[in-house]
SETIBA-384846 format. One record per residue (C-alpha): residue number from 1; residue in one letter; chain; y negated, x negated, z negated. Coordinates in pm, 1 decimal. Layout:
! SETIBA-384846
[NUM 'A' 'A' [Y X Z]]
...
***
This chain:
! SETIBA-384846
[1 'M' 'A' [0.0 0.0 0.0]]
[2 'V' 'A' [-350.3 -125.6 84.1]]
[3 'R' 'A' [-634.1 -39.1 -153.8]]
[4 'F' 'A' [-1008.8 -80.9 -99.9]]
[5 'T' 'A' [-1254.0 -103.0 -389.7]]
[6 'T' 'A' [-1628.3 -118.6 -325.5]]
[7 'S' 'A' [-1925.1 -203.1 -542.2]]
[8 'G' 'A' [-2297.7 -241.3 -495.3]]
[9 'E' 'A' [-2575.4 -21.0 -364.0]]
[10 'S' 'A' [-2539.0 150.7 -29.1]]
[11 'H' 'A' [-2893.7 55.3 71.3]]
[12 'G' 'A' [-2920.0 -263.5 -135.4]]
[13 'R' 'A' [-2884.6 -625.4 -26.6]]
[14 'A' 'A' [-2505.9 -617.3 -23.7]]
[15 'L' 'A' [-2201.6 -398.9 -63.1]]
[16 'V' 'A' [-1886.2 -574.5 -181.0]]
[17 'A' 'A' [-1537.4 -468.5 -75.6]]
[18 'I' 'A' [-1218.8 -585.3 -245.5]]
[19 'V' 'A' [-905.8 -535.7 -35.7]]
[20 'E' 'A' [-572.9 -542.6 -219.6]]
[21 'G' 'A' [-222.9 -529.8 -78.8]]
[22 'I' 'A' [-277.8 -761.2 216.8]]
[23 'P' 'A' [-0.1 -1020.8 257.7]]
[24 'A' 'A' [-85.3 -1378.3 159.6]]
[25 'G' 'A' [-165.9 -1600.7 454.9]]
[26 'L' 'A' [-271.7 -1315.7 684.8]]
[27 'K' 'A' [-537.8 -1446.3 922.6]]
[28 'V' 'A' [-861.4 -1246.1 922.9]]
[29 'N' 'A' [-1084.2 -1251.7 1231.5]]
[30 'Q' 'A' [-1440.2 -1220.6 1099.2]]
[31 'E' 'A' [-1587.3 -1188.5 1450.2]]
[32 'Y' 'A' [-1362.1 -889.8 1523.9]]
[33 'I' 'A' [-1459.5 -722.9 1195.6]]
[34 'N' 'A' [-1830.4 -772.2 1274.0]]
[35 'E' 'A' [-1783.7 -624.8 1622.6]]
[36 'E' 'A' [-1622.3 -317.3 1469.8]]
[37 'L' 'A' [-1900.2 -287.2 1211.0]]
[38 'S' 'A' [-2162.6 -299.6 1487.4]]
[39 'R' 'A' [-2005.9 8.8 1646.2]]
[40 'R' 'A' [-2164.6 215.9 1366.7]]
[41 'Q' 'A' [-2508.2 146.6 1509.4]]
[42 'Q' 'A' [-2415.3 304.4 1841.6]]
[43 'G' 'A' [-2300.7 636.2 1693.7]]
[44 'Y' 'A' [-2475.8 942.6 1567.2]]
[45 'G' 'A' [-2625.9 960.1 1220.8]]
[46 'R' 'A' [-2857.4 1165.4 1008.6]]
[47 'G' 'A' [-3136.0 911.5 1018.9]]
[48 'K' 'A' [-3254.8 589.3 1174.7]]
[49 'R' 'A' [-3137.8 366.7 888.9]]
[50 'M' 'A' [-2819.5 276.5 1076.2]]
[51 'L' 'A' [-3038.1 128.0 1351.4]]
[52 'I' 'A' [-3212.4 -115.3 1115.1]]
[53 'E' 'A' [-2919.2 -218.6 893.3]]
[54 'Q' 'A' [-2716.5 -514.0 1015.1]]
[55 'D' 'A' [-2365.0 -489.0 873.6]]
[56 'K' 'A' [-2156.2 -805.5 875.7]]
[57 'A' 'A' [-1850.4 -943.8 703.5]]
***
């Protein structure tokens, strides 16, 4: 089972995510994660905040 725990402020300087249940030694591609996070800026939202926030791993 994979579990995500987050902490921090949604509109603060940072939001921390702790991911548990990932096998040791699994390679993580930070560039791929950042590409997926950037997809949020191309979608629909309630406001323009998603256009100014730059999410990155």
